[in-house]
ROZATOR-256226 format. One record per residue (C-alpha): residue number from 1; x, y, z. Coordinates in nm, 4 decimals. Layout:
  pos        c1        c2        c3
  NUM         X         Y         Z
...
END
This chain:
  pos        c1        c2        c3
    1   13.1906    6.8759   14.8718
    2   12.9416    7.1889   14.6954
    3   12.6560    7.2838   14.8540
    4   12.3474    7.3587   14.6375
    5   12.1447    7.6582   14.7430
    6   11.8189    7.6939   14.5604
    7   11.6688    7.9859   14.5918
    8   11.2714    7.9994   14.5572
    9   11.1294    8.3569   14.6609
   10   11.0348    8.4826   14.3250
   11   10.6678    8.5293   14.2212
   12   10.6989    8.5015   13.8205
   13   10.4649    8.7804   13.7419
   14   10.5337    8.7813   13.3863
   15   10.4036    8.4398   13.3388
   16   10.0671    8.5288   13.4789
   17    9.7766    8.3934   13.4475
   18    9.9580    8.0964   13.5126
   19   10.2028    8.2055   13.7827
   20   10.0338    8.3716   14.0860
   21   10.1634    8.5042   14.3964
   22   10.0924    8.2138   14.6100
   23   10.1445    7.9555   14.3142
   24   10.4535    8.1278   14.1111
   25   10.6319    8.0038   13.8071
   26   10.8943    7.7628   13.9706
   27   10.6138    7.5599   14.1275
   28   10.4626    7.5141   13.8080
   29   10.5241    7.2286   13.4991
   30   10.6020    7.4638   13.2451
   31   10.8311    7.2597   13.0361
   32   10.7403    6.8768   13.0525
   33   10.6112    6.6827   13.3890
   34   10.7943    6.8436   13.6515
   35   10.7883    7.1869   13.7956
   36   11.0819    7.4127   13.7427
   37   11.2114    7.4131   14.0905
   38   11.1579    6.9566   14.0689
   39   11.3972    6.9983   13.7509
   40   11.6556    7.2481   13.9561
   41   11.6781    7.0308   14.2321
   42   11.7419    6.6842   14.0192
   43   12.0268    6.8807   13.8754
   44   12.2590    6.8273   14.1573
   45   12.0748    6.5251   14.3086
   46   12.2472    6.1689   14.2999
   47   12.5841    6.3305   14.2212
   48   12.8841    6.2888   14.4480
   49   13.0068    6.6285   14.3997
   50   12.7099    6.8129   14.5727
   51   12.5435    6.7541   14.9425
   52   12.1936    6.7769   14.9873
   53   12.0140    7.0746   14.8956
   54   11.9490    7.3725   15.0977
   55   11.6167    7.5929   14.9652
   56   11.5306    7.9306   15.0736
   57   11.1600    7.9669   14.9915
   58   10.8521    8.1972   15.0728
   59   10.6867    8.0763   15.3800
   60   10.3602    8.0593   15.1870
   61   10.4763    7.8106   14.9626
   62   10.6355    7.5710   15.2288
   63   10.4019    7.2762   15.2072
   64   10.3852    7.2944   14.8270
   65   10.7647    7.2942   14.8007
   66   10.7887    6.9928   15.0444
   67   10.5350    6.7976   14.8520
   68   10.7327    6.8682   14.5638
   69   11.0600    6.7381   14.6946
   70   10.8498    6.4151   14.8257
   71   10.7603    6.3525   14.4874
   72   11.1174    6.3336   14.2927
   73   11.2670    6.1668   14.6117
   74   11.4751    6.4759   14.6992
   75   11.5606    6.5118   15.0781
   76   11.6924    6.8879   15.1518
   77   11.9311    6.9499   15.3834
   78   11.7238    7.2305   15.5223
   79   11.4115    7.4678   15.4159
   80   11.4806    7.7774   15.5326
   81   11.1479    8.0094   15.5316
   82   11.1304    8.4011   15.4434
   83   10.8695    8.5471   15.6346
   84   10.9025    8.8456   15.3398
   85   11.0858    8.8899   15.0165
   86   11.4303    9.0634   15.0400
   87   11.6126    8.9780   14.7325
   88   11.8930    8.7247   14.6516
   89   12.1726    8.8939   14.8688
   90   11.9792    8.8526   15.2215
   91   11.8643    8.4928   15.0757
   92   12.2188    8.3727   14.9947
   93   12.3643    8.5578   15.3357
   94   12.1247    8.3303   15.5678
   95   12.2098    8.0429   15.3451
   96   12.6196    8.0807   15.4146
   97   12.5332    8.1281   15.7716
   98   12.3220    7.8379   15.8119
   99   12.5773    7.6042   15.5935
  100   12.8747    7.7770   15.8175
  101   12.6946    7.6496   16.1367
  102   12.8261    7.2825   16.0311
  103   13.0883    7.3469   15.7783
  104   13.3755    7.6135   15.8443
  105   13.4031    7.7090   15.4986
  106   13.1638    7.5465   15.2622
  107   13.1399    7.6083   14.8926
  108   12.7954    7.7314   14.7707
  109   12.6151    7.6820   14.4459
  110   12.3470    7.9483   14.4218
  111   12.0909    7.8657   14.1772
  112   11.7351    8.0156   14.0903
  113   11.4741    7.7760   14.1156
  114   11.2857    7.9120   13.8242
  115   11.5458    7.8729   13.5405
  116   11.5714    7.5952   13.2586
  117   11.8908    7.4592   13.1423
  118   11.8940    7.2408   12.8417
  119   12.2343    7.0991   12.8402
  120   12.2900    6.9563   13.2031
  121   12.6366    6.8194   13.1331
  122   12.7673    7.1394   13.0425
  123   12.6157    7.3160   13.3321
  124   12.7896    7.0314   13.5677
  125   13.1377    7.0954   13.3541
  126   13.0981    7.5089   13.4195
  127   13.0550    7.4053   13.7782
  128   13.3643    7.2236   13.8166
  129   13.5636    7.5013   13.6556
  130   13.3692    7.7410   13.9158
  131   13.4347    7.5484   14.2189
  132   13.8257    7.5379   14.1305
  133   13.8414    7.9331   14.1047
  134   13.6228    7.9481   14.4118
  135   13.8811    7.7396   14.5982
  136   14.1264    7.9722   14.4992
  137   13.9645    8.2598   14.6237
  138   13.7040    8.3851   14.3686
  139   13.3405    8.4868   14.3652
  140   13.2230    8.3329   14.0401
  141   12.9094    8.3890   13.8509
  142   12.7864    8.2341   13.5416
  143   12.7877    8.3852   13.2094
  144   12.5879    8.2405   12.9438
  145   12.7545    8.2677   12.5802
  146   12.5220    8.4768   12.4085
  147   12.3148    8.3476   12.0452
  148   12.1242    8.6645   11.9892
  149   12.1302    9.0424   12.0748
  150   11.9031    9.0004   12.3621
  151   11.7641    9.3322   12.5268
  152   11.6143    9.1477   12.8288
  153   11.9292    9.0233   13.0148
  154   12.2213    9.2003   13.1982
  155   12.5549    9.1561   13.0732
  156   12.9149    9.0758   13.1709
  157   13.1919    9.1893   13.0174
  158   13.4820    8.9401   13.0097
  159   13.8303    9.0648   13.1525
  160   14.1428    8.8767   13.1864
  161   14.1760    8.5013   13.1941
  162   14.2326    8.4004   13.5359
  163   14.4727    8.0952   13.6297
  164   14.1868    7.8603   13.5996
  165   14.1120    7.7163   13.2457
  166   13.8102    7.8765   13.1303
  167   13.7486    8.0832   13.4104
  168   13.7756    8.4882   13.3523
  169   13.7698    8.7707   13.5870
  170   13.4909    9.0184   13.5436
  171   13.5536    9.3451   13.3825
  172   13.2085    9.4962   13.4075
  173   12.8453    9.4220   13.4806
  174   12.6575    9.5842   13.2024
  175   12.2622    9.6785   13.2745
  176   12.0084    9.5564   13.0199
  177   12.1335    9.7157   12.6734
  178   11.9483    9.8820   12.3786
  179   11.9109    9.6835   12.0631
  180   12.1788    9.8523   11.9191
  181   12.4009    9.8111   12.2340
  182   12.3168    9.4516   12.2236
  183   12.3959    9.3856   11.8442
  184   12.7337    9.5411   11.8974
  185   12.8425    9.3143   12.1914
  186   12.7462    9.0241   12.0114
  187   12.9435    9.1221   11.7233
  188   13.2675    9.2317   11.9333
  189   13.2390    8.9304   12.1415
  190   13.3686    8.9134   12.4819
  191   13.0250    8.9704   12.6441
  192   12.8036    8.7130   12.8115
  193   12.4546    8.7212   12.9653
  194   12.4268    8.7354   13.3513
  195   12.2622    8.4243   13.4226
  196   12.1974    8.4745   13.8334
  197   12.3908    8.1696   13.9312
  198   12.6669    8.2089   14.1685
  199   12.9466    7.9728   14.2998
  200   13.1433    8.0939   14.5900
  201   13.2884    8.0440   14.9598
  202   13.0383    8.0822   15.1954
  203   13.2856    8.2836   15.4241
  204   13.4328    8.5101   15.1521
  205   13.0951    8.5847   15.0328
  206   12.9576    8.6901   15.4280
  207   13.3321    8.9127   15.4587
  208   13.2694    9.0807   15.1454
  209   12.8805    9.1696   15.2151
  210   12.9696    9.2506   15.5634
  211   13.2362    9.4991   15.4476
  212   12.9777    9.6986   15.2336
  213   12.6282    9.5933   15.3877
  214   12.7295    9.4962   15.7696
  215   12.3247    9.6033   15.8308
  216   12.2140    9.3221   15.6118
  217   12.4490    9.0559   15.7661
  218   12.3749    9.1744   16.1041
  219   11.9985    9.1721   16.0427
  220   12.0656    8.8188   15.8722
  221   12.2392    8.6816   16.1776
  222   11.9693    8.8003   16.3998
  223   11.6786    8.6420   16.1821
  224   11.8750    8.3184   16.1776
  225   11.9445    8.3050   16.5356
  226   11.5894    8.3909   16.6138
  227   11.4408    8.1187   16.3919
  228   11.1882    7.8681   16.4844
  229   11.2934    7.5187   16.3892
  230   11.1273    7.2196   16.3519
  231   11.2146    6.8604   16.1582
  232   11.1045    7.0474   15.8440
  233   11.1751    7.4215   15.8598
  234   11.3482    7.6773   15.9742
  235   11.1231    8.0164   16.0024
  236   11.3459    8.3008   16.0054
  237   11.2613    8.5699   16.2634
  238   11.0110    8.7808   16.1115
  239   11.0711    9.1158   16.3044
  240   11.4862    9.0736   16.2239
  241   11.4602    8.9691   15.8716
  242   11.1824    9.1966   15.7560
  243   11.3972    9.4832   15.8924
  244   11.6705    9.3725   15.6541
  245   11.6670    9.6189   15.3260
  246   11.6653    9.3936   15.0256
  247   11.9289    9.3827   14.7678
  248   12.0744    9.1740   14.4767
  249   12.4167    8.9766   14.5106
  250   12.5149    9.1754   14.2409
  251   12.4383    9.5011   14.3469
  252   12.5430    9.4130   14.6900
  253   12.8693    9.2416   14.6124
  254   12.9653    9.1347   14.2820
  255   12.9805    9.4605   14.1208
  256   13.1988    9.5852   14.4126
  257   13.4012    9.3392   14.4944
  258   13.7615    9.2373   14.3162
  259   13.7418    8.8851   14.3767
  260   13.4667    8.8500   14.0844
  261   13.4896    8.6048   13.8293
  262   13.2845    8.4541   13.5379
  263   13.2607    8.1230   13.3802
  264   13.1360    8.1378   13.0429
  265   12.9144    7.8516   12.9473
  266   12.6413    7.7777   12.6504
  267   12.3891    7.4925   12.8280
  268   12.0630    7.5693   12.6815
  269   11.9813    7.8407   12.9612
  270   11.6673    8.0482   12.9751
  271   11.5424    8.2546   13.2992
  272   11.1936    8.1480   13.1417
  273   11.0980    8.5413   13.2241
  274   10.8290    8.5756   12.9504
  275   10.5645    8.3622   12.7480
  276   10.7547    8.4609   12.4429
  277   11.0908    8.3149   12.5990
  278   10.8860    7.9830   12.6777
  279   10.7491    7.9960   12.2972
  280   11.1108    8.0240   12.1891
  281   11.2235    7.7135   12.4200
  282   10.8966    7.4883   12.3251
  283   10.8696    7.2225   12.0633
  284   10.6216    7.3784   11.7630
  285   10.4378    7.2565   11.5000
  286   10.4736    7.3061   11.1189
  287   10.3655    7.6323   11.1206
  288   10.5354    7.7366   11.4543
  289   10.2733    7.7249   11.6943
  290   10.3280    7.5970   12.0567
  291   10.0215    7.4529   12.1755
  292    9.9472    7.2900   12.5378
  293    9.6164    7.1609   12.6666
  294    9.2817    7.1328   12.4477
  295    9.3868    7.3436   12.1689
  296    9.3032    7.3617   11.8157
  297    9.4404    7.6006   11.5688
  298    9.3316    7.6697   11.2433
  299    9.5403    7.9020   10.9908
  300    9.7495    8.0253   11.2939
  301   10.1124    8.0744   11.2902
  302   10.3953    8.1341   11.5406
  303   10.1452    8.1770   11.8412
  304   10.1656    8.0162   12.1953
  305    9.8371    7.8881   12.2501
  306    9.8072    7.7225   12.6364
  307    9.4787    7.5948   12.7819
  308    9.4506    7.4656   13.1565
  309    9.0384    7.4339   13.1009
  310    8.8311    7.3764   12.8192
  311    8.8671    7.4174   12.4808
  312    9.1234    7.7243   12.3144
  313    9.0208    7.7533   11.9468
  314    9.1975    7.9898   11.7324
  315    9.1688    8.1069   11.3506
  316    9.3943    8.3100   11.1305
  317    9.5924    8.4720   11.4113
  318    9.9552    8.5161   11.4256
  319   10.2442    8.5944   11.6961
  320   10.0144    8.5634   11.9628
  321   10.0320    8.4252   12.3149
  322    9.6797    8.3413   12.4553
  323    9.6803    8.1692   12.7786
  324    9.3337    8.0232   12.9263
  325    9.3203    7.9054   13.3106
  326    8.9893    7.8577   13.4960
  327    8.9486    8.2044   13.6096
  328    9.1427    8.4562   13.3502
  329    9.2285    8.4470   12.9765
  330    9.5494    8.6401   12.9075
  331    9.5985    8.7658   12.5188
  332    9.9265    8.9405   12.4000
  333   10.1291    9.0063   12.0793
  334   10.4482    8.7734   12.1695
  335   10.6940    9.0492   12.1458
  336   10.4989    9.2504   12.4196
  337   10.4629    8.9851   12.6767
  338   10.7476    9.1266   12.8868
  339   10.4321    9.4051   12.9718
  340   10.2272    9.1224   13.1737
  341   10.4260    9.2547   13.4734
  342   10.2663    9.5812   13.4423
  343    9.9330    9.4206   13.4177
  344    9.9584    9.2409   13.7135
  345   10.0535    9.5488   13.8575
  346    9.7068    9.6951   13.8110
  347    9.5428    9.3739   13.9246
  348    9.7325    9.4130   14.2807
  349    9.6334    9.7549   14.2828
  350    9.2373    9.6847   14.1898
  351    9.2717    9.3989   14.4783
  352    9.2123    9.1121   14.2284
  353    9.2055    8.8019   14.3430
  354    9.3273    8.6491   14.0309
  355    9.6727    8.8375   14.0945
  356    9.7794    8.5995   14.3745
  357    9.5587    8.2499   14.3757
  358    9.4647    8.0160   14.1278
  359    9.1180    7.8633   14.1776
  360    9.2918    7.5636   14.3117
  361    9.4506    7.6316   14.6102
  362    9.6968    7.3858   14.7580
  363    9.7414    7.2634   15.1248
  364    9.9576    7.0177   15.3045
  365    9.6706    6.7907   15.3328
  366    9.5316    6.8083   14.9570
  367    9.3567    7.1034   14.7809
  368    9.0241    7.2747   14.7427
  369    8.8831    7.4458   14.3996
  370    8.6292    7.7276   14.4467
  371    8.3154    7.6123   14.2281
  372    8.0745    7.9048   14.3329
  373    8.0883    8.2042   14.5448
  374    7.7706    8.4010   14.5880
  375    7.6260    8.6029   14.8487
  376    7.6340    8.4160   15.1596
  377    7.7124    8.0933   15.0009
  378    8.0269    7.9648   14.8832
  379    8.0942    7.6052   14.7355
  380    8.4129    7.3992   14.7193
  381    8.5462    7.0775   14.5879
  382    8.7727    6.9595   14.8486
  383    9.0371    6.6685   14.7909
  384    9.2208    6.5220   15.0872
  385    9.5126    6.2915   15.0384
  386    9.5447    5.9257   15.1655
  387    9.6540    5.9844   15.5376
  388    9.5864    6.3965   15.5008
  389    9.4053    6.5526   15.8038
  390    9.2849    6.9121   15.8349
  391    9.3183    7.0949   16.1298
  392    9.0615    7.0843   16.4282
  393    8.9111    7.4345   16.3756
  394    8.5906    7.6151   16.3961
  395    8.4407    7.9320   16.2398
  396    8.2756    8.2143   16.3725
  397    8.0828    8.3476   16.1002
  398    7.9615    8.0185   15.9008
  399    7.8474    7.6933   15.9064
  400    7.9248    7.4046   15.6303
  401    7.7761    7.0976   15.4644
  402    7.9653    6.8190   15.3789
  403    7.8759    6.5852   15.0800
  404    8.1314    6.2480   15.0354
  405    8.1762    6.2086   14.6661
  406    8.4475    5.9462   14.6723
  407    8.6384    5.8052   14.9390
  408    8.6269    5.7676   15.3234
  409    8.5896    6.0263   15.5648
  410    8.6680    6.0412   15.9414
  411    8.4831    6.3572   16.0917
  412    8.4959    6.4816   16.4321
  413    8.2014    6.7016   16.4940
  414    8.2139    6.8452   16.8460
  415    8.2290    6.5690   17.0687
  416    8.1121    6.3245   16.8164
  417    8.2761    6.1108   16.5853
  418    8.1731    5.9477   16.2517
  419    8.3069    5.7944   15.9486
  420    8.1052    5.8827   15.6085
  421    8.1458    5.7047   15.2891
  422    7.9850    5.8143   14.9333
  423    7.7062    5.9720   14.9250
  424    7.6785    6.0279   15.2930
  425    7.6742    6.3986   15.4533
  426    7.7069    6.5798   15.7185
  427    7.6156    6.9373   15.8733
  428    7.8721    7.1208   16.0848
  429    7.6931    7.4591   16.2836
  430    7.8566    7.7767   16.3226
  431    8.1153    7.7671   16.6505
  432    8.1480    7.3922   16.6299
  433    8.4829    7.2581   16.6395
  434    8.5486    7.0157   16.3958
  435    8.8020    6.8165   16.1712
  436    8.8258    6.6330   15.8504
  437    9.0501    6.3195   15.8105
  438    9.1158    6.0866   15.5479
  439    9.1810    5.7221   15.6987
  440    9.1654    5.5487   15.3599
  441    9.3987    5.4486   15.0824
  442    9.2476    5.6370   14.8014
  443    9.1768    6.0403   14.7879
  444    8.9070    6.1758   14.9580
  445    8.6746    6.3948   14.7592
  446    8.3700    6.5990   14.9036
  447    8.1834    6.9013   14.8261
  448    8.1460    7.1588   15.0724
  449    7.8782    7.4343   15.0978
  450    7.9192    7.7039   15.3087
  451    7.6683    7.9730   15.4398
  452    7.7161    8.2672   15.6736
  453    7.7826    8.6290   15.6960
  454    8.1497    8.6000   15.6339
  455    8.3131    8.3384   15.4300
  456    8.6846    8.4403   15.3882
  457    8.9833    8.2048   15.4590
  458    9.0981    8.4104   15.7610
  459    8.7488    8.3205   15.9781
  460    8.9460    7.9942   16.0987
  461    9.0243    7.9108   16.4413
  462    9.2597    7.6251   16.4190
  463    9.2895    7.4574   16.7837
  464    9.5302    7.1648   16.6385
  465    9.7129    7.1308   16.3614
  466    9.9635    6.8843   16.2416
  467   10.1354    7.0840   16.0088
  468   10.2157    7.3597   16.2632
  469    9.9913    7.6370   16.1833
  470    9.7564    7.6196   16.5089
END
């Protein structure tokens, strides 16, 4: 059987303002109702060729990912949590080491969680060919048959045919080309886009990586050996993994090994790397516009217009991307949306909250949305899922008022316990241990008013927590 390994550590900065550090593009529903992560997992679920998926993810996203897996009924083999991002080579290494603990030489299908694939049948057929080559001792990458002179992807030059039908050896990896080079590659043929999807034996990958980067493999071994494990997560040892240098699978192994092979495939693939790419993939009206959310367009052509909040109206504009969220609006010419990454770097440099979090922040028990931030006062809308329970906690710098809007709240305040329903309220004094729980069968909605000298999320002392955060 093949072990799918889904890599979910990216931040997707080119899709800001929807994609944020704490809620990146793979967790967003950009193409249909399911997130890109959910679509990636479903491609390999309910198929006898595949074992349960193993996910490698950013520790900050663990509860969101667990909830998204629950929504589609998928059970992960394991969820490995990275304390810091170190690119794909170490992520694949810890996955290979973890899989090898129970299988002497497993086959790994390494897939980014933020790619879109339109033709799943073609993808699965390519997996079959790649698996045959991997079993014969190859490190296989998936090459996308190009349909245009694209400058945003790396390329692979095909070498001689292998013994496996539909598989070639890799002659050369080519960096992102100029427009002239890309046109030449398309004209002469024999080139594929580099998809960043791989299939290889775990033992061969570890051996090849150890020959070239023994320091990386040693750090990954220490990180896995020192990991904290519970029923849901494997938290890699922070000190060991942080000491590991970052690198990609391509740079660390594929460009140096003699075992690199490629499966060319046309499967409606995109890395969804920009708003322009999303426009290309989306359904359009008769004027070439892709519209999402509450949008009205008049005399507008070839635009991507998306509103996550309120009405977005456009008149007589062309070739624009306009994306509106609750706290930001981004406007750019379609052909320059790759530069959004530079814009986000400026936001990070300026320590802008909009670079990292959306107004609605997801937690394992539900979510909260910031409604007002003022001097010594903050207002939030809190939603607690049925059965959800916040940590038993206290604050050193703020007091809180809670007003129940809908549902039933079970509240602990110091030594007291109470049950409140709609239109009832309570006050949590500064320094008082408290806990909020939804014992009902419908979501609990409440308004929280915080007041005090410091209102940051880090003013939380967790005394007990159902989600391992205390």
